[in-house]
mmCIF file of the N, C-alpha and C atoms, coordinates in Angstrom:
data_MODEL
# 
_entry.id   MODEL 
# 
loop_
_atom_site.group_PDB 
_atom_site.id 
_atom_site.type_symbol 
_atom_site.label_atom_id 
_atom_site.label_alt_id 
_atom_site.label_comp_id 
_atom_site.label_asym_id 
_atom_site.label_entity_id 
_atom_site.label_seq_id 
_atom_site.pdbx_PDB_ins_code 
_atom_site.Cartn_x 
_atom_site.Cartn_y 
_atom_site.Cartn_z 
_atom_site.occupancy 
_atom_site.B_iso_or_equiv 
_atom_site.pdbx_formal_charge 
_atom_site.auth_seq_id 
_atom_site.auth_comp_id 
_atom_site.auth_asym_id 
_atom_site.auth_atom_id 
_atom_site.pdbx_PDB_model_num 
ATOM 1   N N  . MET A 1 1  ? 29.215  16.376  29.294 1.00 0.00 ? 1  MET A N  1 
ATOM 2   C CA . MET A 1 1  ? 28.622  15.319  29.853 1.00 0.00 ? 1  MET A CA 1 
ATOM 3   C C  . MET A 1 1  ? 29.444  15.240  31.294 1.00 0.00 ? 1  MET A C  1 
ATOM 4   N N  . THR A 1 2  ? 28.769  14.701  32.102 1.00 0.00 ? 2  THR A N  1 
ATOM 5   C CA . THR A 1 2  ? 29.331  14.656  33.648 1.00 0.00 ? 2  THR A CA 1 
ATOM 6   C C  . THR A 1 2  ? 28.972  12.961  34.027 1.00 0.00 ? 2  THR A C  1 
ATOM 7   N N  . GLY A 1 3  ? 29.769  12.501  34.798 1.00 0.00 ? 3  GLY A N  1 
ATOM 8   C CA . GLY A 1 3  ? 29.635  11.200  35.343 1.00 0.00 ? 3  GLY A CA 1 
ATOM 9   C C  . GLY A 1 3  ? 29.938  10.013  34.484 1.00 0.00 ? 3  GLY A C  1 
ATOM 10  N N  . THR A 1 4  ? 30.722  10.325  33.299 1.00 0.00 ? 4  THR A N  1 
ATOM 11  C CA . THR A 1 4  ? 30.932  9.325   32.457 1.00 0.00 ? 4  THR A CA 1 
ATOM 12  C C  . THR A 1 4  ? 32.482  9.533   32.107 1.00 0.00 ? 4  THR A C  1 
ATOM 13  N N  . HIS A 1 5  ? 33.047  8.601   31.437 1.00 0.00 ? 5  HIS A N  1 
ATOM 14  C CA . HIS A 1 5  ? 34.620  8.437   31.074 1.00 0.00 ? 5  HIS A CA 1 
ATOM 15  C C  . HIS A 1 5  ? 34.645  9.575   29.986 1.00 0.00 ? 5  HIS A C  1 
ATOM 16  N N  . ASP A 1 6  ? 33.705  10.065  29.438 1.00 0.00 ? 6  ASP A N  1 
ATOM 17  C CA . ASP A 1 6  ? 34.023  11.243  28.373 1.00 0.00 ? 6  ASP A CA 1 
ATOM 18  C C  . ASP A 1 6  ? 33.798  12.525  28.826 1.00 0.00 ? 6  ASP A C  1 
ATOM 19  N N  . SER A 1 7  ? 33.728  12.521  30.028 1.00 0.00 ? 7  SER A N  1 
ATOM 20  C CA . SER A 1 7  ? 33.326  13.949  30.734 1.00 0.00 ? 7  SER A CA 1 
ATOM 21  C C  . SER A 1 7  ? 34.612  14.824  30.584 1.00 0.00 ? 7  SER A C  1 
ATOM 22  N N  . THR A 1 8  ? 34.245  15.975  30.298 1.00 0.00 ? 8  THR A N  1 
ATOM 23  C CA . THR A 1 8  ? 35.228  17.024  30.008 1.00 0.00 ? 8  THR A CA 1 
ATOM 24  C C  . THR A 1 8  ? 36.026  17.241  31.285 1.00 0.00 ? 8  THR A C  1 
ATOM 25  N N  . LEU A 1 9  ? 35.200  17.318  32.491 1.00 0.00 ? 9  LEU A N  1 
ATOM 26  C CA . LEU A 1 9  ? 35.801  17.664  33.842 1.00 0.00 ? 9  LEU A CA 1 
ATOM 27  C C  . LEU A 1 9  ? 36.723  16.511  34.281 1.00 0.00 ? 9  LEU A C  1 
ATOM 28  N N  . LEU A 1 10 ? 36.347  15.120  33.962 1.00 0.00 ? 10 LEU A N  1 
ATOM 29  C CA . LEU A 1 10 ? 37.222  14.087  34.345 1.00 0.00 ? 10 LEU A CA 1 
ATOM 30  C C  . LEU A 1 10 ? 38.383  14.045  33.432 1.00 0.00 ? 10 LEU A C  1 
ATOM 31  N N  . ALA A 1 11 ? 38.352  14.604  32.328 1.00 0.00 ? 11 ALA A N  1 
ATOM 32  C CA . ALA A 1 11 ? 39.514  14.667  31.358 1.00 0.00 ? 11 ALA A CA 1 
ATOM 33  C C  . ALA A 1 11 ? 40.528  15.624  31.951 1.00 0.00 ? 11 ALA A C  1 
ATOM 34  N N  . LEU A 1 12 ? 40.023  16.826  32.270 1.00 0.00 ? 12 LEU A N  1 
ATOM 35  C CA . LEU A 1 12 ? 40.915  17.779  32.943 1.00 0.00 ? 12 LEU A CA 1 
ATOM 36  C C  . LEU A 1 12 ? 41.436  17.346  34.194 1.00 0.00 ? 12 LEU A C  1 
ATOM 37  N N  . ARG A 1 13 ? 40.657  16.544  35.106 1.00 0.00 ? 13 ARG A N  1 
ATOM 38  C CA . ARG A 1 13 ? 41.013  16.092  36.290 1.00 0.00 ? 13 ARG A CA 1 
ATOM 39  C C  . ARG A 1 13 ? 42.220  14.990  36.077 1.00 0.00 ? 13 ARG A C  1 
ATOM 40  N N  . ASP A 1 14 ? 42.002  14.206  35.023 1.00 0.00 ? 14 ASP A N  1 
ATOM 41  C CA . ASP A 1 14 ? 43.247  13.365  34.622 1.00 0.00 ? 14 ASP A CA 1 
ATOM 42  C C  . ASP A 1 14 ? 44.471  14.043  34.206 1.00 0.00 ? 14 ASP A C  1 
ATOM 43  N N  . PHE A 1 15 ? 44.256  15.021  33.471 1.00 0.00 ? 15 PHE A N  1 
ATOM 44  C CA . PHE A 1 15 ? 45.483  15.940  32.948 1.00 0.00 ? 15 PHE A CA 1 
ATOM 45  C C  . PHE A 1 15 ? 46.159  16.520  34.367 1.00 0.00 ? 15 PHE A C  1 
ATOM 46  N N  . LEU A 1 16 ? 45.453  17.111  35.179 1.00 0.00 ? 16 LEU A N  1 
ATOM 47  C CA . LEU A 1 16 ? 46.008  17.799  36.227 1.00 0.00 ? 16 LEU A CA 1 
ATOM 48  C C  . LEU A 1 16 ? 46.683  16.678  37.271 1.00 0.00 ? 16 LEU A C  1 
ATOM 49  N N  . LEU A 1 17 ? 46.153  15.461  37.334 1.00 0.00 ? 17 LEU A N  1 
ATOM 50  C CA . LEU A 1 17 ? 46.649  14.456  38.025 1.00 0.00 ? 17 LEU A CA 1 
ATOM 51  C C  . LEU A 1 17 ? 48.133  13.932  37.538 1.00 0.00 ? 17 LEU A C  1 
ATOM 52  N N  . THR A 1 18 ? 47.950  13.855  36.197 1.00 0.00 ? 18 THR A N  1 
ATOM 53  C CA . THR A 1 18 ? 49.304  13.518  35.500 1.00 0.00 ? 18 THR A CA 1 
ATOM 54  C C  . THR A 1 18 ? 50.382  14.585  35.484 1.00 0.00 ? 18 THR A C  1 
ATOM 55  N N  . ALA A 1 19 ? 49.915  15.778  35.539 1.00 0.00 ? 19 ALA A N  1 
ATOM 56  C CA . ALA A 1 19 ? 50.882  17.077  35.780 1.00 0.00 ? 19 ALA A CA 1 
ATOM 57  C C  . ALA A 1 19 ? 51.475  17.140  37.140 1.00 0.00 ? 19 ALA A C  1 
ATOM 58  N N  . GLY A 1 20 ? 50.644  16.605  38.262 1.00 0.00 ? 20 GLY A N  1 
ATOM 59  C CA . GLY A 1 20 ? 51.051  16.668  39.534 1.00 0.00 ? 20 GLY A CA 1 
ATOM 60  C C  . GLY A 1 20 ? 52.091  15.639  39.763 1.00 0.00 ? 20 GLY A C  1 
ATOM 61  N N  . THR A 1 21 ? 51.735  14.393  39.055 1.00 0.00 ? 21 THR A N  1 
ATOM 62  C CA . THR A 1 21 ? 52.796  13.275  39.150 1.00 0.00 ? 21 THR A CA 1 
ATOM 63  C C  . THR A 1 21 ? 54.128  13.765  38.546 1.00 0.00 ? 21 THR A C  1 
ATOM 64  N N  . TRP A 1 22 ? 54.107  14.388  37.341 1.00 0.00 ? 22 TRP A N  1 
ATOM 65  C CA . TRP A 1 22 ? 55.162  14.698  36.674 1.00 0.00 ? 22 TRP A CA 1 
ATOM 66  C C  . TRP A 1 22 ? 56.008  15.860  37.490 1.00 0.00 ? 22 TRP A C  1 
ATOM 67  N N  . CYS A 1 23 ? 55.364  16.760  38.056 1.00 0.00 ? 23 CYS A N  1 
ATOM 68  C CA . CYS A 1 23 ? 55.818  17.850  38.956 1.00 0.00 ? 23 CYS A CA 1 
ATOM 69  C C  . CYS A 1 23 ? 56.640  17.001  40.115 1.00 0.00 ? 23 CYS A C  1 
ATOM 70  N N  . ARG A 1 24 ? 55.932  16.210  40.767 1.00 0.00 ? 24 ARG A N  1 
ATOM 71  C CA . ARG A 1 24 ? 56.765  15.543  41.933 1.00 0.00 ? 24 ARG A CA 1 
ATOM 72  C C  . ARG A 1 24 ? 57.929  14.708  41.365 1.00 0.00 ? 24 ARG A C  1 
ATOM 73  N N  . GLU A 1 25 ? 57.806  14.152  40.285 1.00 0.00 ? 25 GLU A N  1 
ATOM 74  C CA . GLU A 1 25 ? 58.863  13.269  39.771 1.00 0.00 ? 25 GLU A CA 1 
ATOM 75  C C  . GLU A 1 25 ? 60.184  14.219  39.524 1.00 0.00 ? 25 GLU A C  1 
ATOM 76  N N  . HIS A 1 26 ? 59.900  15.352  39.240 1.00 0.00 ? 26 HIS A N  1 
ATOM 77  C CA . HIS A 1 26 ? 60.814  16.389  38.769 1.00 0.00 ? 26 HIS A CA 1 
ATOM 78  C C  . HIS A 1 26 ? 61.283  17.487  39.728 1.00 0.00 ? 26 HIS A C  1 
ATOM 79  N N  . GLY A 1 27 ? 60.936  17.243  41.106 1.00 0.00 ? 27 GLY A N  1 
ATOM 80  C CA . GLY A 1 27 ? 61.374  18.015  41.989 1.00 0.00 ? 27 GLY A CA 1 
ATOM 81  C C  . GLY A 1 27 ? 60.550  19.150  42.423 1.00 0.00 ? 27 GLY A C  1 
ATOM 82  N N  . HIS A 1 28 ? 59.249  19.032  42.024 1.00 0.00 ? 28 HIS A N  1 
ATOM 83  C CA . HIS A 1 28 ? 58.520  20.179  42.507 1.00 0.00 ? 28 HIS A CA 1 
ATOM 84  C C  . HIS A 1 28 ? 57.263  19.574  43.254 1.00 0.00 ? 28 HIS A C  1 
ATOM 85  N N  . ALA A 1 29 ? 57.520  19.271  44.445 1.00 0.00 ? 29 ALA A N  1 
ATOM 86  C CA . ALA A 1 29 ? 56.611  18.566  45.285 1.00 0.00 ? 29 ALA A CA 1 
ATOM 87  C C  . ALA A 1 29 ? 55.283  19.503  45.533 1.00 0.00 ? 29 ALA A C  1 
ATOM 88  N N  . ARG A 1 30 ? 55.460  20.743  45.855 1.00 0.00 ? 30 ARG A N  1 
ATOM 89  C CA . ARG A 1 30 ? 54.592  21.576  46.242 1.00 0.00 ? 30 ARG A CA 1 
ATOM 90  C C  . ARG A 1 30 ? 53.514  21.922  45.137 1.00 0.00 ? 30 ARG A C  1 
ATOM 91  N N  . LEU A 1 31 ? 54.143  22.048  43.877 1.00 0.00 ? 31 LEU A N  1 
ATOM 92  C CA . LEU A 1 31 ? 53.267  22.237  42.649 1.00 0.00 ? 31 LEU A CA 1 
ATOM 93  C C  . LEU A 1 31 ? 52.490  21.112  42.397 1.00 0.00 ? 31 LEU A C  1 
ATOM 94  N N  . GLY A 1 32 ? 53.314  19.907  42.463 1.00 0.00 ? 32 GLY A N  1 
ATOM 95  C CA . GLY A 1 32 ? 52.481  18.639  42.367 1.00 0.00 ? 32 GLY A CA 1 
ATOM 96  C C  . GLY A 1 32 ? 51.337  18.349  43.067 1.00 0.00 ? 32 GLY A C  1 
ATOM 97  N N  . GLU A 1 33 ? 51.601  18.657  44.417 1.00 0.00 ? 33 GLU A N  1 
ATOM 98  C CA . GLU A 1 33 ? 50.443  18.638  45.400 1.00 0.00 ? 33 GLU A CA 1 
ATOM 99  C C  . GLU A 1 33 ? 49.143  19.478  45.099 1.00 0.00 ? 33 GLU A C  1 
ATOM 100 N N  . ARG A 1 34 ? 49.598  20.791  44.820 1.00 0.00 ? 34 ARG A N  1 
ATOM 101 C CA . ARG A 1 34 ? 48.392  21.568  44.075 1.00 0.00 ? 34 ARG A CA 1 
ATOM 102 C C  . ARG A 1 34 ? 47.683  21.031  43.108 1.00 0.00 ? 34 ARG A C  1 
ATOM 103 N N  . TYR A 1 35 ? 48.376  20.765  41.976 1.00 0.00 ? 35 TYR A N  1 
ATOM 104 C CA . TYR A 1 35 ? 47.613  20.076  40.819 1.00 0.00 ? 35 TYR A CA 1 
ATOM 105 C C  . TYR A 1 35 ? 46.801  18.666  41.411 1.00 0.00 ? 35 TYR A C  1 
ATOM 106 N N  . GLU A 1 36 ? 47.563  17.980  42.110 1.00 0.00 ? 36 GLU A N  1 
ATOM 107 C CA . GLU A 1 36 ? 46.532  16.749  42.731 1.00 0.00 ? 36 GLU A CA 1 
ATOM 108 C C  . GLU A 1 36 ? 45.312  17.210  43.301 1.00 0.00 ? 36 GLU A C  1 
ATOM 109 N N  . ARG A 1 37 ? 45.363  18.157  44.298 1.00 0.00 ? 37 ARG A N  1 
ATOM 110 C CA . ARG A 1 37 ? 44.405  18.588  45.046 1.00 0.00 ? 37 ARG A CA 1 
ATOM 111 C C  . ARG A 1 37 ? 43.349  19.295  44.182 1.00 0.00 ? 37 ARG A C  1 
ATOM 112 N N  . THR A 1 38 ? 43.610  19.924  43.111 1.00 0.00 ? 38 THR A N  1 
ATOM 113 C CA . THR A 1 38 ? 42.768  20.628  42.214 1.00 0.00 ? 38 THR A CA 1 
ATOM 114 C C  . THR A 1 38 ? 41.979  19.366  41.457 1.00 0.00 ? 38 THR A C  1 
ATOM 115 N N  . SER A 1 39 ? 42.808  18.456  41.053 1.00 0.00 ? 39 SER A N  1 
ATOM 116 C CA . SER A 1 39 ? 42.311  17.383  40.440 1.00 0.00 ? 39 SER A CA 1 
ATOM 117 C C  . SER A 1 39 ? 41.168  16.513  41.239 1.00 0.00 ? 39 SER A C  1 
ATOM 118 N N  . ASP A 1 40 ? 41.506  16.615  42.472 1.00 0.00 ? 40 ASP A N  1 
ATOM 119 C CA . ASP A 1 40 ? 40.454  15.952  43.445 1.00 0.00 ? 40 ASP A CA 1 
ATOM 120 C C  . ASP A 1 40 ? 39.175  16.840  43.374 1.00 0.00 ? 40 ASP A C  1 
ATOM 121 N N  . LEU A 1 41 ? 39.359  18.209  43.539 1.00 0.00 ? 41 LEU A N  1 
ATOM 122 C CA . LEU A 1 41 ? 38.248  18.916  43.450 1.00 0.00 ? 41 LEU A CA 1 
ATOM 123 C C  . LEU A 1 41 ? 37.323  18.929  42.376 1.00 0.00 ? 41 LEU A C  1 
ATOM 124 N N  . LEU A 1 42 ? 38.008  18.710  41.044 1.00 0.00 ? 42 LEU A N  1 
ATOM 125 C CA . LEU A 1 42 ? 37.242  18.363  39.789 1.00 0.00 ? 42 LEU A CA 1 
ATOM 126 C C  . LEU A 1 42 ? 36.478  17.125  39.822 1.00 0.00 ? 42 LEU A C  1 
ATOM 127 N N  . ASP A 1 43 ? 36.921  16.042  40.424 1.00 0.00 ? 43 ASP A N  1 
ATOM 128 C CA . ASP A 1 43 ? 36.457  14.840  40.666 1.00 0.00 ? 43 ASP A CA 1 
ATOM 129 C C  . ASP A 1 43 ? 35.017  15.008  41.340 1.00 0.00 ? 43 ASP A C  1 
ATOM 130 N N  . VAL A 1 44 ? 35.231  15.688  42.615 1.00 0.00 ? 44 VAL A N  1 
ATOM 131 C CA . VAL A 1 44 ? 34.007  16.125  43.305 1.00 0.00 ? 44 VAL A CA 1 
ATOM 132 C C  . VAL A 1 44 ? 33.011  16.828  42.659 1.00 0.00 ? 44 VAL A C  1 
ATOM 133 N N  . THR A 1 45 ? 33.429  17.979  41.814 1.00 0.00 ? 45 THR A N  1 
ATOM 134 C CA . THR A 1 45 ? 32.550  18.775  41.102 1.00 0.00 ? 45 THR A CA 1 
ATOM 135 C C  . THR A 1 45 ? 31.715  17.976  40.170 1.00 0.00 ? 45 THR A C  1 
ATOM 136 N N  . ASP A 1 46 ? 32.556  16.851  39.365 1.00 0.00 ? 46 ASP A N  1 
ATOM 137 C CA . ASP A 1 46 ? 31.794  16.044  38.423 1.00 0.00 ? 46 ASP A CA 1 
ATOM 138 C C  . ASP A 1 46 ? 30.868  15.304  39.038 1.00 0.00 ? 46 ASP A C  1 
ATOM 139 N N  . ARG A 1 47 ? 31.000  14.557  40.114 1.00 0.00 ? 47 ARG A N  1 
ATOM 140 C CA . ARG A 1 47 ? 29.921  13.689  40.774 1.00 0.00 ? 47 ARG A CA 1 
ATOM 141 C C  . ARG A 1 47 ? 28.858  14.577  41.344 1.00 0.00 ? 47 ARG A C  1 
ATOM 142 N N  . LEU A 1 48 ? 28.987  15.854  41.790 1.00 0.00 ? 48 LEU A N  1 
ATOM 143 C CA . LEU A 1 48 ? 27.993  16.714  42.119 1.00 0.00 ? 48 LEU A CA 1 
ATOM 144 C C  . LEU A 1 48 ? 27.047  17.211  41.073 1.00 0.00 ? 48 LEU A C  1 
ATOM 145 N N  . LEU A 1 49 ? 27.695  17.560  39.933 1.00 0.00 ? 49 LEU A N  1 
ATOM 146 C CA . LEU A 1 49 ? 26.833  17.936  38.721 1.00 0.00 ? 49 LEU A CA 1 
ATOM 147 C C  . LEU A 1 49 ? 26.058  16.776  38.076 1.00 0.00 ? 49 LEU A C  1 
ATOM 148 N N  . HIS A 1 50 ? 26.566  15.690  38.315 1.00 0.00 ? 50 HIS A N  1 
ATOM 149 C CA . HIS A 1 50 ? 25.966  14.484  37.752 1.00 0.00 ? 50 HIS A CA 1 
ATOM 150 C C  . HIS A 1 50 ? 24.819  14.277  38.683 1.00 0.00 ? 50 HIS A C  1 
ATOM 151 N N  . GLN A 1 51 ? 24.977  14.419  39.846 1.00 0.00 ? 51 GLN A N  1 
ATOM 152 C CA . GLN A 1 51 ? 23.853  14.111  40.896 1.00 0.00 ? 51 GLN A CA 1 
ATOM 153 C C  . GLN A 1 51 ? 22.929  15.302  40.767 1.00 0.00 ? 51 GLN A C  1 
ATOM 154 N N  . LEU A 1 52 ? 23.171  16.519  40.525 1.00 0.00 ? 52 LEU A N  1 
ATOM 155 C CA . LEU A 1 52 ? 22.399  17.640  40.354 1.00 0.00 ? 52 LEU A CA 1 
ATOM 156 C C  . LEU A 1 52 ? 21.393  17.254  39.029 1.00 0.00 ? 52 LEU A C  1 
ATOM 157 N N  . GLY A 1 53 ? 22.023  16.976  38.149 1.00 0.00 ? 53 GLY A N  1 
ATOM 158 C CA . GLY A 1 53 ? 21.295  16.417  36.755 1.00 0.00 ? 53 GLY A CA 1 
ATOM 159 C C  . GLY A 1 53 ? 20.321  15.324  37.237 1.00 0.00 ? 53 GLY A C  1 
ATOM 160 N N  . ILE A 1 54 ? 20.561  14.436  37.792 1.00 0.00 ? 54 ILE A N  1 
ATOM 161 C CA . ILE A 1 54 ? 19.582  13.290  38.139 1.00 0.00 ? 54 ILE A CA 1 
ATOM 162 C C  . ILE A 1 54 ? 18.564  13.954  38.856 1.00 0.00 ? 54 ILE A C  1 
ATOM 163 N N  . ASP A 1 55 ? 18.891  14.805  40.010 1.00 0.00 ? 55 ASP A N  1 
ATOM 164 C CA . ASP A 1 55 ? 17.724  15.254  40.852 1.00 0.00 ? 55 ASP A CA 1 
ATOM 165 C C  . ASP A 1 55 ? 16.812  16.120  40.002 1.00 0.00 ? 55 ASP A C  1 
ATOM 166 N N  . TYR A 1 56 ? 17.533  16.900  39.036 1.00 0.00 ? 56 TYR A N  1 
ATOM 167 C CA . TYR A 1 56 ? 16.663  17.926  38.303 1.00 0.00 ? 56 TYR A CA 1 
ATOM 168 C C  . TYR A 1 56 ? 15.608  17.183  37.405 1.00 0.00 ? 56 TYR A C  1 
ATOM 169 N N  . LEU A 1 57 ? 16.263  15.952  36.825 1.00 0.00 ? 57 LEU A N  1 
ATOM 170 C CA . LEU A 1 57 ? 15.253  15.275  35.867 1.00 0.00 ? 57 LEU A CA 1 
ATOM 171 C C  . LEU A 1 57 ? 14.228  14.627  36.612 1.00 0.00 ? 57 LEU A C  1 
ATOM 172 N N  . ALA A 1 58 ? 14.347  13.985  37.851 1.00 0.00 ? 58 ALA A N  1 
ATOM 173 C CA . ALA A 1 58 ? 13.456  13.392  38.728 1.00 0.00 ? 58 ALA A CA 1 
ATOM 174 C C  . ALA A 1 58 ? 12.349  14.461  39.091 1.00 0.00 ? 58 ALA A C  1 
ATOM 175 N N  . ALA A 1 59 ? 12.831  15.704  39.261 1.00 0.00 ? 59 ALA A N  1 
ATOM 176 C CA . ALA A 1 59 ? 11.875  16.661  39.698 1.00 0.00 ? 59 ALA A CA 1 
ATOM 177 C C  . ALA A 1 59 ? 10.917  17.231  38.587 1.00 0.00 ? 59 ALA A C  1 
ATOM 178 N N  . THR A 1 60 ? 11.535  17.248  37.329 1.00 0.00 ? 60 THR A N  1 
ATOM 179 C CA . THR A 1 60 ? 10.783  17.808  36.337 1.00 0.00 ? 60 THR A CA 1 
ATOM 180 C C  . THR A 1 60 ? 10.071  16.824  35.334 1.00 0.00 ? 60 THR A C  1 
ATOM 181 N N  . LEU A 1 61 ? 10.457  15.598  35.345 1.00 0.00 ? 61 LEU A N  1 
ATOM 182 C CA . LEU A 1 61 ? 9.751   14.723  34.593 1.00 0.00 ? 61 LEU A CA 1 
ATOM 183 C C  . LEU A 1 61 ? 8.420   14.251  35.156 1.00 0.00 ? 61 LEU A C  1 
ATOM 184 N N  . PRO A 1 62 ? 7.286   14.280  34.467 1.00 0.00 ? 62 PRO A N  1 
ATOM 185 C CA . PRO A 1 62 ? 5.982   13.731  34.923 1.00 0.00 ? 62 PRO A CA 1 
ATOM 186 C C  . PRO A 1 62 ? 6.206   12.468  35.659 1.00 0.00 ? 62 PRO A C  1 
ATOM 187 N N  . SER A 1 63 ? 5.343   12.126  36.542 1.00 0.00 ? 63 SER A N  1 
ATOM 188 C CA . SER A 1 63 ? 5.334   10.905  37.195 1.00 0.00 ? 63 SER A CA 1 
ATOM 189 C C  . SER A 1 63 ? 4.720   9.897   36.237 1.00 0.00 ? 63 SER A C  1 
ATOM 190 N N  . PRO A 1 64 ? 5.025   8.508   36.398 1.00 0.00 ? 64 PRO A N  1 
ATOM 191 C CA . PRO A 1 64 ? 4.451   7.573   35.554 1.00 0.00 ? 64 PRO A CA 1 
ATOM 192 C C  . PRO A 1 64 ? 3.043   7.416   35.792 1.00 0.00 ? 64 PRO A C  1 
ATOM 193 N N  . ALA A 1 65 ? 2.275   7.101   34.705 1.00 0.00 ? 65 ALA A N  1 
ATOM 194 C CA . ALA A 1 65 ? 0.787   7.014   34.593 1.00 0.00 ? 65 ALA A CA 1 
ATOM 195 C C  . ALA A 1 65 ? 0.319   5.915   35.669 1.00 0.00 ? 65 ALA A C  1 
ATOM 196 N N  . PRO A 1 66 ? -0.598  6.065   36.429 1.00 0.00 ? 66 PRO A N  1 
ATOM 197 C CA . PRO A 1 66 ? -1.053  4.847   37.197 1.00 0.00 ? 66 PRO A CA 1 
ATOM 198 C C  . PRO A 1 66 ? -1.276  3.699   36.325 1.00 0.00 ? 66 PRO A C  1 
ATOM 199 N N  . THR A 1 67 ? -0.843  2.514   36.925 1.00 0.00 ? 67 THR A N  1 
ATOM 200 C CA . THR A 1 67 ? -1.057  1.276   36.186 1.00 0.00 ? 67 THR A CA 1 
ATOM 201 C C  . THR A 1 67 ? -2.480  0.532   36.435 1.00 0.00 ? 67 THR A C  1 
ATOM 202 N N  . ALA A 1 68 ? -2.972  -0.208  35.511 1.00 0.00 ? 68 ALA A N  1 
ATOM 203 C CA . ALA A 1 68 ? -4.277  -0.932  35.968 1.00 0.00 ? 68 ALA A CA 1 
ATOM 204 C C  . ALA A 1 68 ? -3.860  -2.045  36.901 1.00 0.00 ? 68 ALA A C  1 
ATOM 205 N N  . PRO A 1 69 ? -5.120  -2.337  37.635 1.00 0.00 ? 69 PRO A N  1 
ATOM 206 C CA . PRO A 1 69 ? -4.666  -3.606  38.671 1.00 0.00 ? 69 PRO A CA 1 
ATOM 207 C C  . PRO A 1 69 ? -4.347  -4.810  37.750 1.00 0.00 ? 69 PRO A C  1 
ATOM 208 N N  . SER A 1 70 ? -3.651  -5.728  38.471 1.00 0.00 ? 70 SER A N  1 
ATOM 209 C CA . SER A 1 70 ? -3.157  -6.873  37.861 1.00 0.00 ? 70 SER A CA 1 
ATOM 210 C C  . SER A 1 70 ? -4.506  -7.740  37.638 1.00 0.00 ? 70 SER A C  1 
ATOM 211 N N  . PRO A 1 71 ? -4.424  -8.719  36.553 1.00 0.00 ? 71 PRO A N  1 
ATOM 212 C CA . PRO A 1 71 ? -5.580  -9.340  36.374 1.00 0.00 ? 71 PRO A CA 1 
ATOM 213 C C  . PRO A 1 71 ? -6.128  -10.367 37.380 1.00 0.00 ? 71 PRO A C  1 
ATOM 214 N N  . GLY A 1 72 ? -5.341  -10.837 38.341 1.00 0.00 ? 72 GLY A N  1 
ATOM 215 C CA . GLY A 1 72 ? -5.765  -11.612 39.460 1.00 0.00 ? 72 GLY A CA 1 
ATOM 216 C C  . GLY A 1 72 ? -6.422  -10.937 40.558 1.00 0.00 ? 72 GLY A C  1 
ATOM 217 N N  . ARG A 1 73 ? -6.515  -9.639  40.482 1.00 0.00 ? 73 ARG A N  1 
ATOM 218 C CA . ARG A 1 73 ? -7.143  -8.898  41.764 1.00 0.00 ? 73 ARG A CA 1 
ATOM 219 C C  . ARG A 1 73 ? -8.252  -8.043  41.267 1.00 0.00 ? 73 ARG A C  1 
ATOM 220 N N  . THR A 1 74 ? -9.009  -7.932  41.919 1.00 0.00 ? 74 THR A N  1 
ATOM 221 C CA . THR A 1 74 ? -10.326 -7.007  41.830 1.00 0.00 ? 74 THR A CA 1 
ATOM 222 C C  . THR A 1 74 ? -10.188 -5.887  42.856 1.00 0.00 ? 74 THR A C  1 
ATOM 223 N N  . PRO A 1 75 ? -10.485 -4.675  42.132 1.00 0.00 ? 75 PRO A N  1 
ATOM 224 C CA . PRO A 1 75 ? -10.516 -3.674  43.007 1.00 0.00 ? 75 PRO A CA 1 
ATOM 225 C C  . PRO A 1 75 ? -11.821 -3.634  44.000 1.00 0.00 ? 75 PRO A C  1 
ATOM 226 N N  . HIS A 1 76 ? -11.628 -3.177  45.298 1.00 0.00 ? 76 HIS A N  1 
ATOM 227 C CA . HIS A 1 76 ? -12.679 -3.039  46.138 1.00 0.00 ? 76 HIS A CA 1 
ATOM 228 C C  . HIS A 1 76 ? -13.384 -1.659  46.104 1.00 0.00 ? 76 HIS A C  1 
# 
């Protein structure tokens, strides 16, 4: 799943963000920065995949059936 707290991509993003913080705290600033940038890319990827899924569903689901006119109005 994407776009949710249960997303595998977001779990990996969080792991990389944590690894980046750990690396920075232990004197590996460049490696920490790489992990953090990669975590940012996974965040963007998750959002894009979520939006693509929404767009796909909107394009493939049938449009709603026309509704009957409301009772107070008469068709002309």
